[in-house]
C-alpha positions as CSV (number, residue, x, y, z in Angstrom):
1,X,-28.1,-4.3,18.8
2,X,-29.6,-1.0,17.8
3,X,-25.6,0.2,18.0
4,X,-24.5,-2.3,15.8
5,X,-27.1,-2.0,13.2
6,X,-26.4,1.9,13.2
7,X,-22.6,1.1,13.1
8,X,-23.1,-1.4,9.8
9,X,-25.4,1.4,8.2
10,X,-22.7,4.2,8.4
11,X,-20.1,2.0,7.2
12,X,-22.6,1.1,4.2
13,X,-23.0,4.7,3.8
14,X,-19.5,5.7,4.0
15,X,-18.9,2.5,1.4
16,X,-21.2,3.7,-0.9
17,X,-19.9,7.4,-1.0
18,X,-16.4,5.8,-1.9
19,X,-18.0,4.0,-4.6
20,X,-19.6,6.9,-5.9
21,X,-16.6,8.9,-6.1
22,X,-14.6,6.4,-7.7
23,X,-17.3,6.2,-10.4
24,X,-17.2,9.9,-11.1
25,X,-13.7,9.8,-11.1
26,X,-13.7,6.6,-13.6
27,X,-16.4,8.4,-15.9
28,X,-14.6,11.8,-16.0
29,X,-11.2,10.0,-17.0
30,X,-13.0,8.3,-20.0
31,X,-12.4,11.4,-21.7
32,X,-9.1,12.3,-21.4
33,X,-6.4,10.7,-23.8
34,X,-5.1,7.6,-22.4
35,X,-1.6,8.6,-21.4
36,X,-3.1,11.1,-18.9
37,X,-5.9,8.9,-17.5
38,X,-4.1,5.1,-17.3
39,X,-3.5,5.7,-13.6
40,X,-7.0,6.8,-12.7
41,X,-8.2,3.9,-14.8
42,X,-6.0,1.6,-13.4
43,X,-6.0,2.6,-9.6
44,X,-9.8,3.6,-9.6
45,X,-10.7,0.4,-11.2
46,X,-8.8,-1.6,-8.7
47,X,-10.2,0.6,-5.8
48,X,-13.7,0.4,-7.1
49,X,-13.6,-3.5,-7.4
50,X,-12.3,-3.2,-3.5
51,X,-14.6,-0.8,-2.5
52,X,-17.6,-3.2,-4.0
53,X,-16.1,-6.1,-2.4
54,X,-16.3,-4.1,1.0
55,X,-19.8,-3.3,0.3
56,X,-20.6,-6.8,-0.1
57,X,-19.0,-7.6,3.3
58,X,-21.0,-4.5,4.9
59,X,-24.3,-6.0,3.7
60,X,-23.5,-9.7,4.7
61,X,-22.4,-8.3,7.9
62,X,-26.2,-6.6,8.6
63,X,-27.9,-10.1,8.2
64,X,-25.3,-12.2,9.8
65,X,-25.2,-12.4,13.9
66,X,-21.5,-13.2,15.0
67,X,-21.1,-15.8,17.1
68,X,-19.7,-16.0,20.8
69,X,-16.3,-17.3,19.6
70,X,-16.2,-14.4,16.8
71,X,-16.9,-11.6,19.5
72,X,-14.1,-12.7,21.6
73,X,-11.3,-12.7,19.2
74,X,-9.2,-9.8,19.3
75,X,-6.3,-8.7,17.0
76,X,-4.5,-6.2,18.6
77,X,-1.0,-6.0,19.0
78,X,0.7,-5.6,22.3
79,X,2.6,-2.2,23.1
80,X,6.1,-2.9,23.2
81,X,7.8,-2.1,26.2
82,X,9.0,1.3,26.8
83,X,12.6,0.5,27.0
84,X,12.7,-0.5,23.5
85,X,10.8,2.1,21.4
86,X,13.4,4.6,21.5
87,X,16.1,2.5,19.9
88,X,13.2,1.2,17.5
89,X,12.7,4.4,16.4
90,X,16.4,5.1,16.1
91,X,16.5,2.0,13.6
92,X,13.8,2.8,11.4
93,X,14.9,6.6,10.9
94,X,18.7,4.8,10.3
95,X,17.3,3.0,7.3
96,X,15.4,5.7,6.0
97,X,18.2,7.8,6.2
98,X,20.5,5.2,4.5
99,X,17.5,5.0,1.7
100,X,17.0,8.8,0.9
101,X,21.6,8.9,1.0
102,X,21.7,6.1,-1.1
103,X,19.3,7.5,-3.6
104,X,21.2,10.6,-3.7
105,X,24.6,8.5,-4.5
106,X,23.9,6.0,-7.2
107,X,19.9,7.1,-8.3
108,X,16.6,5.8,-7.6
109,X,16.7,2.9,-9.8
110,X,19.4,1.3,-8.3
111,X,18.7,2.3,-4.8
112,X,15.7,1.0,-4.1
113,X,16.3,-2.4,-5.1
114,X,19.6,-2.4,-3.4
115,X,17.8,-1.1,-0.2
116,X,15.2,-3.7,-0.5
117,X,17.9,-6.4,-0.9
118,X,19.6,-5.1,2.0
119,X,16.3,-4.5,4.5
120,X,15.5,-8.2,3.5
121,X,18.6,-9.7,4.2
122,X,19.3,-7.6,7.9
123,X,16.1,-9.0,8.9
124,X,16.8,-12.5,8.4
125,X,15.0,-13.3,4.9
126,X,16.5,-16.2,2.9
127,X,18.5,-15.7,-0.5
128,X,15.5,-16.7,-2.6
129,X,13.2,-14.1,-1.1
130,X,15.7,-11.3,-0.7
131,X,16.7,-12.0,-4.8
132,X,12.8,-11.9,-5.5
133,X,12.1,-8.7,-3.7
134,X,14.9,-7.3,-5.4
135,X,13.8,-8.3,-8.8
136,X,10.0,-7.3,-8.0
137,X,11.2,-3.9,-7.0
138,X,13.6,-3.4,-9.9
139,X,10.8,-4.8,-12.3
140,X,8.0,-2.4,-10.9
141,X,10.7,0.8,-11.0
142,X,11.5,-0.3,-14.4
143,X,8.2,-1.0,-15.9
144,X,6.2,1.5,-14.3
145,X,8.3,4.5,-13.9
146,X,10.8,3.9,-16.6
147,X,9.1,2.2,-19.5
148,X,5.2,3.4,-18.8
149,X,5.7,6.8,-17.3
150,X,9.0,7.9,-18.9
151,X,10.0,9.9,-15.5
152,X,13.3,11.6,-15.8
153,X,15.3,10.6,-12.8
154,X,17.6,13.3,-11.5
155,X,21.8,12.6,-12.0
156,X,23.2,10.6,-9.1
157,X,26.4,12.0,-7.3
158,X,28.5,8.8,-8.3
159,X,27.1,7.8,-11.9
């Protein structure tokens, strides 16, 4: 019990440290112009909410004794067999290289949604899911990078 309490206390202290860092970052960014601080405010605000939620869960864990059923639960993923990992690595690298080549050929705003669609269809997603993911990827790129941040994209080889 002593070791568990010490571990919970360390978790609380670490989460408090993260909360303090986020609060200082948010406080400092309030003096900046909005265009310069919008990313800090957005990500810091979400991070602060999540850190406060984690802090509440950490405090709850101190006063809550886990049941025997909860102690026996394990979420470990079994290791794959050694024969399949080489091809799995090659497959991952193939997808990444294809993404980089597609970005080089047609440009980032077209390549990422195209890659999301191909990846989701290849791994068995339905048409609705694949098209939805593609639209979300395109909307995110267009909304954040094109409209909000005005990122200048390098010229693509084909377009």
